[in-house]
C-alpha positions as CSV (number, residue, x, y, z in Angstrom):
1,M,309.1,65.7,35.1
2,Y,307.6,68.6,32.5
3,D,309.7,70.4,30.0
4,L,307.4,73.3,30.5
5,I,304.8,74.8,33.4
6,I,302.8,77.7,32.4
7,I,301.5,79.5,35.1
8,G,298.1,81.5,34.2
9,A,295.8,80.7,31.3
10,G,294.8,84.2,29.9
11,P,295.4,84.8,26.5
12,A,299.0,84.9,27.3
13,G,299.5,81.5,28.8
14,I,296.9,79.5,26.4
15,T,298.8,81.0,23.3
16,A,302.2,80.0,25.2
17,G,300.4,76.4,25.6
18,I,299.5,76.2,22.1
19,Y,303.1,76.8,20.6
20,A,304.4,74.4,23.1
21,A,302.4,72.0,22.4
22,R,303.2,72.4,18.9
23,K,306.8,72.4,19.3
24,K,305.9,68.9,21.3
25,L,306.9,69.8,24.9
26,K,305.7,67.9,27.8
27,T,303.4,70.9,29.2
28,L,301.6,71.6,31.9
29,L,299.3,74.6,32.8
30,L,298.4,75.7,36.6
31,V,295.3,78.0,36.2
32,R,293.5,79.5,39.0
33,D,290.5,79.3,36.7
34,L,289.8,79.1,32.5
35,V,287.9,82.5,32.7
36,G,290.4,85.1,33.8
37,Q,289.8,88.8,33.5
38,A,289.8,88.6,29.7
39,G,286.7,86.4,29.9
40,K,284.9,89.1,32.1
41,I,284.9,91.8,29.4
42,S,281.5,91.8,28.0
43,E,282.8,93.4,24.3
44,I,286.0,93.0,22.4
45,E,286.2,95.2,19.6
46,N,290.0,95.1,18.9
47,W,290.9,91.3,18.5
48,P,291.6,90.8,15.0
49,G,289.4,88.8,12.6
50,E,286.5,89.4,15.1
51,K,284.7,93.0,14.9
52,N,282.9,92.0,17.9
53,I,283.2,89.6,20.4
54,S,282.7,88.9,24.5
55,G,285.6,88.2,26.2
56,M,284.0,84.7,27.3
57,S,283.4,83.7,23.6
58,L,287.2,84.7,23.1
59,M,288.3,82.8,25.9
60,E,286.2,79.8,24.7
61,N,287.4,79.8,21.2
62,L,291.4,80.1,22.5
63,L,290.8,77.1,24.9
64,D,289.0,74.8,22.4
65,H,292.3,76.0,20.2
66,L,294.3,74.3,23.0
67,K,292.4,71.6,24.1
68,G,292.6,70.2,20.6
69,F,296.8,69.4,21.6
70,E,298.1,66.9,24.0
71,I,298.5,69.1,26.9
72,E,297.6,69.2,30.7
73,I,295.8,71.8,32.5
74,K,295.0,71.5,36.4
75,E,292.3,73.9,37.0
76,G,292.3,75.9,40.6
77,E,296.0,75.5,41.3
78,I,297.5,78.6,42.4
79,A,301.5,79.0,42.5
80,T,302.7,79.9,45.7
81,D,306.1,79.0,45.5
82,I,309.3,78.4,43.1
83,K,312.6,76.5,44.0
84,K,315.5,75.8,42.3
85,E,316.7,72.4,42.4
86,G,320.0,71.7,40.6
87,E,319.3,72.2,36.8
88,F,315.4,72.1,37.6
89,F,312.5,74.3,39.2
90,E,309.8,72.9,41.6
91,I,306.7,74.8,41.4
92,K,304.6,74.5,45.1
93,T,301.0,75.5,45.1
94,K,298.4,76.3,47.5
95,R,296.4,72.9,47.4
96,G,300.2,71.9,48.5
97,N,301.2,70.2,45.4
98,S,304.6,70.1,43.8
99,Y,305.4,70.0,40.4
100,S,308.9,70.1,38.7
101,T,309.8,71.5,35.4
102,K,312.8,72.6,33.2
103,T,311.3,75.7,32.0
104,I,308.5,78.2,33.4
105,V,306.5,80.8,31.5
106,V,304.8,83.1,34.1
107,A,301.6,84.4,32.3
108,S,299.8,84.8,35.4
109,G,298.5,88.3,35.2
110,R,297.0,90.8,37.2
111,T,294.7,90.9,40.2
112,Q,292.5,94.2,40.8
113,R,293.1,96.9,43.1
114,H,290.6,97.3,46.4
115,L,289.7,100.6,47.6
116,G,290.5,99.8,51.4
117,V,288.0,101.9,52.5
118,P,285.2,100.8,55.4
119,G,282.3,99.1,53.9
120,E,284.2,97.6,50.6
121,E,284.8,94.2,52.1
122,E,281.5,94.1,54.4
123,F,279.2,94.8,51.2
124,T,281.2,92.4,48.8
125,G,278.3,90.4,47.1
126,R,275.7,93.1,48.6
127,G,276.5,95.8,46.4
128,V,279.9,96.0,45.8
129,S,281.0,94.4,42.7
130,I,284.3,94.0,40.4
131,C,282.5,92.0,37.4
132,S,280.2,94.0,35.3
133,T,279.5,91.5,33.2
134,C,278.7,89.1,36.3
135,D,276.7,91.4,37.7
136,A,275.3,94.4,35.9
137,P,271.8,92.8,35.1
138,F,271.2,92.8,39.0
139,Y,270.9,96.4,38.9
140,K,268.1,97.0,36.7
141,D,266.1,100.3,37.2
142,R,269.0,101.4,39.9
143,V,271.6,103.7,40.7
144,V,275.1,102.6,40.5
145,A,278.6,104.3,40.8
146,V,281.5,103.2,39.1
147,V,284.7,104.0,40.8
148,G,287.5,104.5,38.3
149,G,287.9,106.7,35.2
150,G,290.0,104.9,32.9
151,N,289.2,102.1,30.3
152,A,288.3,99.7,32.8
153,G,285.9,102.1,34.5
154,F,284.0,103.5,31.2
155,R,283.7,99.6,29.8
156,T,281.9,98.7,33.3
157,A,279.7,102.0,32.9
158,L,278.8,100.8,29.2
159,D,277.9,97.5,30.6
160,L,275.6,99.0,33.0
161,I,273.7,101.1,30.4
162,P,271.0,98.7,29.0
163,Y,270.2,98.3,33.0
164,A,270.7,101.0,35.0
165,N,268.5,104.3,35.3
166,K,271.6,106.3,36.4
167,I,275.4,106.0,36.2
168,F,278.1,107.9,38.2
169,V,281.9,107.4,37.2
170,L,284.0,108.7,40.0
171,D,287.5,109.3,39.2
172,A,290.3,110.7,41.6
173,S,291.8,113.1,39.1
174,G,290.5,116.1,37.1
175,K,290.6,114.4,33.7
176,I,289.1,111.1,32.1
177,R,291.7,108.6,30.9
178,A,289.4,106.3,29.1
179,D,289.7,105.9,25.2
180,E,288.0,108.4,23.3
181,A,285.8,105.4,21.9
182,F,284.7,104.8,25.4
183,Q,284.1,108.3,26.1
184,E,282.1,109.0,23.1
185,K,279.9,105.8,23.7
186,A,279.6,107.1,27.1
187,S,278.4,110.8,26.4
188,Q,275.9,109.3,23.9
189,S,274.1,106.9,26.2
190,G,272.5,110.1,28.5
191,K,272.8,108.1,31.5
192,I,276.4,108.3,32.5
193,E,277.3,111.5,34.9
194,I,281.3,112.0,35.7
195,I,282.3,113.2,38.9
196,F,285.8,114.1,39.2
197,N,288.3,114.5,41.8
198,A,286.3,112.3,43.8
199,K,288.1,110.5,46.5
200,V,286.0,107.4,47.9
201,L,286.1,107.4,52.1
202,E,283.2,104.6,52.7
203,I,280.6,102.7,51.6
204,K,277.7,102.8,53.6
205,G,274.6,101.1,54.0
206,E,272.1,98.3,56.3
207,K,271.9,95.0,54.7
208,R,272.9,96.3,51.3
209,V,274.7,99.3,49.7
210,E,272.9,102.2,50.0
211,H,275.2,105.3,49.6
212,L,278.7,106.5,49.0
213,L,280.8,108.7,51.0
214,Y,283.4,110.5,48.9
215,Q,285.6,113.9,49.5
216,D,285.7,116.4,46.6
217,T,289.7,117.2,46.8
218,T,289.0,120.6,45.5
219,I,287.2,121.8,47.9
220,K,288.0,119.4,50.7
221,E,284.4,118.7,51.3
222,Q,282.5,115.4,51.8
223,K,279.6,114.5,49.8
224,E,277.4,111.5,50.1
225,L,276.2,110.0,46.7
226,P,273.0,107.6,47.2
227,V,273.6,104.4,45.3
228,D,272.1,100.8,45.0
229,G,275.8,99.4,43.7
230,V,279.4,100.0,43.6
231,F,281.7,99.0,40.9
232,I,285.3,99.4,41.9
233,E,287.9,99.4,38.5
234,I,290.9,101.0,40.1
235,G,293.6,99.4,38.4
236,S,295.5,96.3,39.0
237,V,298.4,95.0,40.0
238,P,300.9,92.2,38.7
239,A,300.2,88.5,40.2
240,T,303.8,88.1,41.0
241,E,303.6,86.6,44.9
242,F,305.4,83.7,44.2
243,L,308.6,84.9,42.0
244,D,310.4,86.6,44.8
245,G,314.2,86.2,44.2
246,F,313.8,84.9,40.7
247,V,312.8,87.7,38.9
248,D,313.6,91.4,38.8
249,F,310.6,93.9,39.4
250,T,310.0,97.4,37.9
251,E,308.9,100.5,40.1
252,A,305.3,99.6,39.1
253,G,305.7,95.9,40.5
254,D,305.9,94.7,36.8
255,V,308.2,91.5,35.9
256,A,311.3,92.8,34.1
257,I,311.8,90.9,30.8
258,N,314.2,90.9,27.9
259,P,311.9,91.8,25.0
260,K,313.3,89.8,22.4
261,N,312.8,86.6,24.2
262,C,310.7,87.2,27.4
263,E,313.2,86.0,29.2
264,T,313.8,86.7,33.0
265,K,316.8,87.2,35.3
266,T,317.0,83.6,35.9
267,P,317.8,81.4,32.8
268,G,314.8,79.0,32.2
269,I,312.0,81.3,33.6
270,F,310.4,83.6,31.0
271,A,307.1,85.6,31.6
272,A,304.4,86.8,29.1
273,G,301.6,88.9,29.1
274,D,300.4,91.8,31.5
275,V,302.3,90.7,34.3
276,T,305.6,92.0,32.4
277,D,306.6,95.1,31.6
278,V,305.7,95.2,27.9
279,A,304.6,98.5,27.1
280,Y,301.0,98.0,26.4
281,K,298.5,96.0,28.2
282,Q,296.3,94.4,25.5
283,L,295.0,91.1,24.8
284,I,296.4,90.6,21.3
285,I,299.8,91.8,22.6
286,A,299.3,89.2,25.3
287,S,298.7,86.8,23.2
288,G,301.9,87.4,20.7
289,E,304.0,87.8,23.7
290,G,302.8,84.2,25.1
291,A,304.0,82.4,21.6
292,K,307.3,84.4,22.0
293,A,308.0,83.1,25.6
294,A,306.8,79.5,24.5
295,L,309.4,79.5,21.5
296,S,312.0,80.8,23.6
297,A,311.5,78.3,26.2
298,H,311.8,75.5,23.5
299,N,315.4,77.3,22.1
300,Y,316.6,77.2,25.8
301,L,315.8,73.5,26.2
302,Q,317.4,73.0,22.9
303,S,320.6,74.6,24.1
304,L,320.5,72.3,27.4
305,N,321.3,69.3,25.0
């Protein structure tokens, strides 16, 4: 029986683990992996105390801090179901394991959206990618397309600048939503071209990606773009499949929490980070919310005694 189980190990989950350990709670982290979305970011410029740090380095620092405490981590454990057993909770995982706990902090983050078009699944790993940090070096002197004009899309385009000859950024809307700092760097590169009002219809090729078919939604005309690779960055959805019945969701699918203490509608279940309806999806905010959730779980446990 654990005092607390934390589901997820991004900045929110790791910080929750650090604070739980400091409060001497018997704590378990269930994690898909120890890299997460944050670890795939090539460059972070808004983490206090670090003018510039890679996502992987940041995650290594956080994990090194966490592992300085007596805390149990089970990697590769994906939560699939939660049940209430009397006053306690039972969490089941994809591997068929079960864990009992008095409280839960959900910090499962988000999963990337898919285009859902022909060729996307077929060419994954053969020209279709969702990780520029992992795959950008494979596109040296090549032409690539990035689907998505938000911060994630522009961050990916910037990652590709040292490698690709030409980078097309396709956005379904008529305006760019990325931060001005990203836009400025993109315009200075001389390699990035933005295509507005572009709805991707299909990814085509023989053995690897060769073309991207899209519709110009302003004139309803289909166009084919010759590319060697396609990076998909069209947003993400909260990873909440295992929470039905225990939490309320917003229209966007985020877990609704009390902003004062990160509590969900179920006493004993707290949530933190990008999986919640917190106003801003930022690493530093996720980390702070993780601390708040762990402290709130500790206070809840104290109230049971």
